[in-house]
C-alpha positions as CSV (number, residue, x, y, z in Angstrom):
1,M,29.8,26.1,-36.4
2,T,32.3,23.7,-35.0
3,W,35.7,24.3,-34.5
4,G,36.4,21.6,-36.8
5,L,34.3,23.0,-39.8
6,L,35.8,26.8,-38.7
7,L,39.3,25.2,-39.3
8,A,38.4,23.4,-43.2
9,V,36.8,26.4,-44.2
10,A,39.8,28.8,-43.2
11,S,42.1,26.0,-44.2
12,L,40.8,25.8,-48.1
13,A,40.5,30.1,-48.3
14,V,44.2,29.7,-47.3
15,L,44.9,27.2,-49.8
16,G,42.7,28.7,-52.3
17,L,44.8,32.4,-51.7
18,F,48.3,30.1,-52.4
19,W,46.7,29.1,-55.4
20,H,45.3,32.6,-56.7
21,S,49.1,33.9,-55.8
22,S,50.5,30.8,-57.5
23,L,48.8,31.5,-60.8
24,A,49.4,35.4,-60.9
25,A,53.4,34.9,-60.3
26,R,53.2,32.4,-62.9
27,E,51.5,34.8,-65.8
28,H,54.1,36.9,-64.1
29,A,56.9,34.9,-65.1
30,N,55.4,33.9,-68.4
31,R,55.4,37.2,-69.6
32,V,59.1,38.3,-68.5
33,A,60.5,34.9,-70.0
34,Q,58.7,35.8,-73.3
35,E,59.9,39.4,-73.0
36,T,63.4,38.2,-72.2
37,C,63.3,36.0,-75.3
38,D,61.8,38.9,-77.9
39,G,64.9,41.0,-76.5
40,A,67.5,38.7,-76.9
41,G,66.1,37.6,-80.6
42,V,65.5,34.1,-79.6
43,Q,62.5,31.7,-79.8
44,M,60.9,30.9,-76.3
45,L,59.9,26.9,-76.8
46,D,56.5,25.4,-75.3
47,G,55.2,29.0,-74.8
48,T,55.6,28.4,-70.6
49,V,57.5,28.6,-67.6
50,A,57.8,25.6,-65.1
51,I,58.3,25.7,-61.1
52,H,61.6,24.4,-60.3
53,R,61.8,25.9,-56.6
54,L,59.4,27.0,-54.3
55,R,60.4,28.4,-50.9
56,I,59.6,30.4,-47.9
57,V,61.8,33.7,-47.6
58,R,62.2,36.9,-46.0
59,G,61.0,39.5,-48.0
60,G,62.4,43.2,-48.1
61,D,58.7,44.8,-47.7
62,A,57.2,41.9,-46.0
63,P,58.2,39.7,-43.4
64,L,57.7,36.1,-45.2
65,A,57.4,35.7,-49.1
66,W,57.5,33.2,-51.7
67,H,60.8,33.1,-53.0
68,R,59.7,30.9,-56.7
69,T,62.2,30.0,-59.4
70,Y,61.0,28.8,-62.6
71,F,62.5,27.1,-65.7
72,F,61.5,27.7,-69.7
73,D,63.0,27.1,-72.9
74,Y,64.3,28.5,-75.7
75,T,66.1,28.4,-79.3
76,A,68.4,30.3,-80.7
77,D,68.8,28.7,-83.7
78,G,65.8,26.6,-83.9
79,Y,67.8,23.4,-83.1
80,A,69.5,23.5,-79.6
81,R,67.6,23.6,-76.7
82,Q,68.4,25.4,-73.8
83,R,67.5,26.6,-71.0
84,G,66.4,30.0,-69.2
85,F,65.4,31.1,-65.9
86,V,63.5,33.8,-64.1
87,V,63.4,34.1,-60.1
88,M,60.9,36.0,-58.2
89,T,60.0,37.0,-54.8
90,G,56.8,37.7,-54.3
91,D,55.7,39.3,-56.9
92,R,58.8,41.0,-57.7
93,V,60.8,39.7,-60.9
94,D,64.6,38.9,-58.7
95,T,66.7,38.0,-61.6
96,V,65.9,36.7,-65.0
97,G,68.9,34.7,-67.3
98,L,69.5,32.7,-70.5
99,A,71.6,30.2,-70.8
100,P,75.2,31.4,-72.7
101,R,75.1,31.0,-76.6
102,L,76.2,28.0,-78.2
103,A,79.3,28.4,-80.3
């Protein structure tokens, strides 16, 4: 096995782990966003979150962790679209928020 082939296999393995981690984090963010909307009595639109920001930070338990910010849309009245967010570090939810209610 050559070094080039070994590097290619290792790169694919790392890419696969990142992809799996990203899918798991997105599913968790989807659940958190839906629970937040249900608790606030609003309707989550589009049924999913979208990644807004991805960066590497120093985590509490791990030396490095992925810091992800997801956005989602919701409506309180059926007409006005508002934006909410979920912030995660690793697999831990740091913050969840909804925009202020429109008057």
